[in-house]
C-alpha positions as CSV (number, residue, x, y, z in Angstrom):
1,M,-186.7,-52.5,66.3
2,M,-183.2,-51.6,65.3
3,P,-182.2,-47.9,64.9
4,K,-181.7,-46.8,61.3
5,H,-178.7,-44.5,61.7
6,Y,-175.2,-45.7,62.4
7,M,-172.0,-43.7,62.8
8,N,-168.4,-44.3,64.0
9,E,-167.8,-48.1,63.9
10,C,-171.4,-49.3,63.9
11,S,-172.4,-47.1,66.9
12,Y,-175.8,-45.8,66.6
13,V,-177.0,-42.2,67.0
14,L,-180.6,-41.1,67.1
15,T,-180.6,-38.1,64.9
16,M,-183.0,-35.2,64.8
17,E,-183.5,-33.3,61.5
18,S,-182.6,-29.6,61.7
19,D,-186.0,-28.7,60.3
20,S,-187.9,-30.8,62.8
21,P,-191.1,-29.1,64.0
22,R,-190.5,-30.3,67.6
23,L,-187.0,-28.7,67.6
24,R,-188.4,-25.5,66.1
25,R,-191.0,-25.3,68.8
26,L,-188.4,-25.9,71.5
27,I,-186.0,-23.1,70.5
28,R,-188.8,-20.9,69.0
29,R,-186.9,-20.2,65.7
30,P,-185.8,-22.1,62.6
31,A,-183.1,-24.6,63.7
32,P,-179.6,-24.3,62.3
33,E,-177.7,-27.3,60.8
34,L,-176.7,-29.6,63.6
35,A,-173.0,-30.3,64.1
36,R,-171.8,-33.8,63.2
37,V,-169.8,-36.0,65.5
38,D,-166.3,-36.6,64.2
39,E,-165.0,-40.1,64.0
40,V,-162.5,-41.0,66.7
41,S,-159.1,-41.3,65.1
42,L,-156.9,-43.8,66.9
43,T,-153.2,-42.9,67.2
44,A,-150.5,-44.2,69.4
45,P,-148.5,-41.9,71.7
46,D,-145.7,-40.1,69.9
47,P,-142.9,-40.2,71.2
48,K,-143.4,-43.9,71.8
49,T,-141.7,-44.3,75.2
50,P,-142.8,-42.8,78.5
51,D,-139.3,-41.6,79.3
52,D,-139.4,-39.2,76.4
53,W,-142.7,-37.8,77.6
54,V,-141.4,-37.5,81.1
55,E,-138.3,-35.6,79.9
56,R,-140.6,-33.2,78.0
57,A,-142.9,-32.8,80.9
58,L,-140.1,-31.9,83.3
59,A,-138.9,-29.2,80.8
60,E,-142.2,-27.7,79.7
61,N,-144.8,-28.2,82.5
62,P,-146.0,-24.7,83.4
63,T,-146.4,-25.5,87.1
64,L,-142.8,-26.6,87.3
65,E,-141.6,-23.6,85.5
66,Q,-143.5,-21.3,87.9
67,T,-141.9,-23.0,90.9
68,R,-138.5,-22.7,89.3
69,Q,-139.0,-19.0,89.0
70,D,-140.2,-18.9,92.6
71,L,-137.0,-20.7,93.6
72,K,-134.8,-18.2,91.7
73,I,-136.5,-15.3,93.6
74,A,-136.1,-17.1,96.9
75,R,-132.4,-17.5,96.3
76,K,-132.1,-13.9,95.2
77,N,-133.7,-12.8,98.5
78,V,-131.1,-14.9,100.4
79,D,-128.3,-12.9,98.7
80,L,-130.0,-9.6,99.4
81,A,-130.4,-10.5,103.0
82,K,-126.7,-11.4,103.3
83,R,-125.7,-8.1,101.7
84,E,-127.2,-6.1,104.5
85,R,-123.9,-6.8,106.3
86,W,-122.0,-5.1,103.5
87,P,-120.8,-1.5,104.0
88,E,-122.9,1.3,102.5
89,V,-121.3,4.0,100.5
90,T,-123.2,7.2,99.9
91,A,-121.9,10.0,97.5
92,Q,-123.1,13.5,97.9
93,A,-122.6,16.6,95.8
94,Q,-123.8,20.2,96.3
95,Y,-123.7,23.4,94.2
96,S,-125.0,26.8,95.1
97,K,-124.9,30.3,93.5
98,S,-125.8,33.6,95.0
99,E,-126.0,37.2,93.7
100,G,-125.7,40.2,96.1
101,G,-126.3,43.9,96.0
102,S,-123.9,46.8,95.2
103,F,-121.2,45.7,97.6
104,I,-121.5,41.9,97.3
105,K,-120.4,40.2,94.2
106,E,-121.7,37.0,92.8
107,T,-120.5,33.9,94.7
108,T,-120.6,30.2,93.9
109,Q,-120.1,27.3,96.2
110,Q,-119.4,23.6,95.3
111,S,-118.9,20.7,97.6
112,A,-118.7,16.9,97.3
113,G,-118.2,14.1,99.7
114,I,-118.4,10.3,100.2
115,Q,-120.0,8.7,103.3
116,L,-119.2,5.2,104.4
117,N,-121.5,3.4,106.8
118,W,-120.3,0.0,108.1
119,P,-122.9,-1.9,110.2
120,I,-120.9,-3.6,112.9
121,Y,-123.7,-5.2,115.0
122,Q,-127.5,-5.0,114.5
123,G,-128.7,-7.3,117.3
124,G,-128.7,-10.4,115.1
125,A,-131.3,-9.0,112.7
126,V,-129.3,-9.7,109.6
127,S,-128.6,-13.3,110.6
128,A,-132.3,-13.9,111.5
129,K,-133.5,-12.5,108.2
130,T,-130.9,-14.5,106.3
131,N,-132.0,-17.7,108.0
132,I,-135.6,-17.0,107.2
133,E,-134.9,-16.4,103.5
134,Q,-132.7,-19.6,103.4
135,E,-135.6,-21.6,105.0
136,R,-138.0,-20.3,102.4
137,A,-135.6,-21.2,99.6
138,A,-135.2,-24.7,101.0
139,Q,-139.0,-25.1,101.2
140,T,-139.4,-24.0,97.6
141,R,-136.7,-26.5,96.6
142,L,-138.6,-29.3,98.3
143,Q,-141.8,-28.2,96.7
144,L,-140.2,-28.3,93.3
145,D,-138.9,-31.8,94.0
146,D,-142.4,-33.0,95.0
147,Q,-144.0,-31.4,91.9
148,Q,-141.4,-33.0,89.6
149,E,-142.1,-36.4,91.1
150,E,-145.9,-35.9,90.8
151,V,-145.6,-34.8,87.2
152,R,-143.4,-37.8,86.4
153,V,-146.0,-40.2,87.9
154,Q,-148.9,-38.5,86.2
155,T,-147.1,-38.5,82.8
156,I,-146.2,-42.2,83.0
157,Q,-149.7,-43.1,84.2
158,A,-151.4,-41.1,81.4
159,F,-149.0,-42.7,78.8
160,Y,-150.0,-46.2,79.7
161,D,-153.7,-45.2,80.1
162,W,-153.5,-44.0,76.5
163,E,-151.9,-47.2,75.2
164,S,-154.4,-49.3,77.2
165,A,-157.4,-47.4,76.0
166,L,-156.2,-47.6,72.4
167,E,-156.0,-51.4,72.5
168,E,-159.4,-51.6,74.3
169,V,-161.0,-49.6,71.6
170,R,-159.5,-51.8,68.8
171,S,-160.7,-54.9,70.6
172,L,-164.2,-53.6,71.2
173,R,-164.5,-52.5,67.6
174,A,-164.0,-56.1,66.6
175,Q,-166.5,-57.2,69.2
176,V,-169.1,-54.7,67.9
177,T,-168.6,-56.0,64.4
178,S,-169.0,-59.6,65.6
179,T,-172.2,-58.9,67.6
180,K,-173.6,-57.0,64.6
181,T,-173.0,-59.9,62.3
182,Q,-174.6,-62.3,64.9
183,L,-177.6,-60.0,65.2
184,D,-178.1,-59.9,61.5
185,A,-178.0,-63.7,61.4
186,V,-180.5,-64.0,64.2
187,Q,-182.9,-61.5,62.5
188,T,-182.7,-63.4,59.3
189,G,-183.5,-66.6,61.1
190,F,-186.4,-64.9,62.8
191,E,-187.8,-63.7,59.5
192,V,-187.7,-67.3,58.1
193,G,-189.2,-68.8,61.3
194,R,-186.0,-70.4,62.7
195,R,-185.4,-68.0,65.6
196,T,-187.8,-66.6,68.2
197,S,-188.3,-63.0,69.2
198,V,-186.4,-63.8,72.5
199,D,-183.4,-64.8,70.4
200,V,-183.6,-61.4,68.6
201,L,-183.9,-59.5,71.9
202,D,-180.9,-61.3,73.3
203,A,-178.8,-60.6,70.2
204,Q,-179.8,-57.0,70.4
205,Q,-178.9,-56.8,74.0
206,E,-175.4,-58.2,73.3
207,Y,-175.0,-55.7,70.4
208,F,-176.1,-52.7,72.5
209,D,-173.8,-53.8,75.3
210,A,-170.9,-53.9,72.9
211,L,-171.8,-50.4,71.6
212,R,-171.9,-49.0,75.1
213,S,-168.6,-50.5,76.0
214,L,-167.1,-49.1,72.9
215,A,-168.4,-45.7,73.6
216,Q,-167.0,-45.8,77.1
217,A,-163.6,-47.0,75.8
218,R,-163.5,-44.2,73.3
219,H,-164.2,-41.7,76.0
220,Q,-161.3,-43.1,78.1
221,Y,-159.1,-43.0,75.1
222,L,-159.8,-39.3,74.5
223,L,-159.4,-38.5,78.1
224,A,-156.1,-40.3,78.4
225,R,-154.7,-38.3,75.4
226,L,-155.8,-35.0,77.1
227,Q,-154.4,-36.0,80.4
228,L,-151.0,-36.8,78.9
229,K,-150.8,-33.5,77.1
230,A,-151.9,-31.7,80.2
231,A,-149.2,-33.4,82.3
232,V,-146.6,-32.4,79.7
233,G,-147.9,-28.9,79.5
234,V,-148.7,-28.8,75.8
235,L,-152.5,-29.1,76.0
236,N,-154.2,-26.3,74.1
237,L,-157.7,-25.2,73.2
238,E,-157.7,-26.9,69.8
239,D,-157.0,-30.3,71.5
240,L,-160.1,-29.7,73.7
241,R,-162.2,-28.7,70.7
242,A,-161.1,-31.8,68.7
243,A,-161.9,-34.1,71.6
244,N,-165.3,-32.4,72.1
245,R,-166.1,-33.0,68.4
246,Q,-165.4,-36.7,68.9
247,L,-167.5,-37.2,72.0
248,Q,-170.9,-38.8,71.7
């Protein structure tokens, strides 16, 4: 018995009417209109070369940007540690006013001064702190290099996964159409007595196998698109919602 409802390149979906008594009993209220599954739109990666995607990923990936900011802070801390050897200049100013009795007149006092502190030797504390900050900056630089290489690999892999999944979906669409045509022919032959029920079951099995493979390929295609955008750093909520509407 073949299912009666077909969507998205001959794939079948068992549908449930929104006013079904079973659904109403399950949720204990009138059922709303059920959301439809959008058709998967096949598009090739744009830009069309992995190098363009890698360049964009290295510039916009949020993880890399965060590490770059950490590196700037680490290098700033190195400069601050070195400046502890610098002389310290302190400026001071003072003003006072007093009023006396009958024999003491009003008096004011003003003073200003500059104090210079020059650290000559602090037991190696400045050098030790500077070395620590330099080591932290070097580690952050290595971390950034590792992350850039990881983003580069992920971007290239996701790009080719997208292209591969795209071609697989196109191929399986043709296979689904072919097996559907073959199934219709076998059913027609069964109705006129030229084919057996076993032939019909075999044709149905091939058709359903093709449908399953197509659904899996579509899933991989949608996933590859999301992974590439995530690697670049441009994945947003609308991309996830669009992919969710196309899953089945």
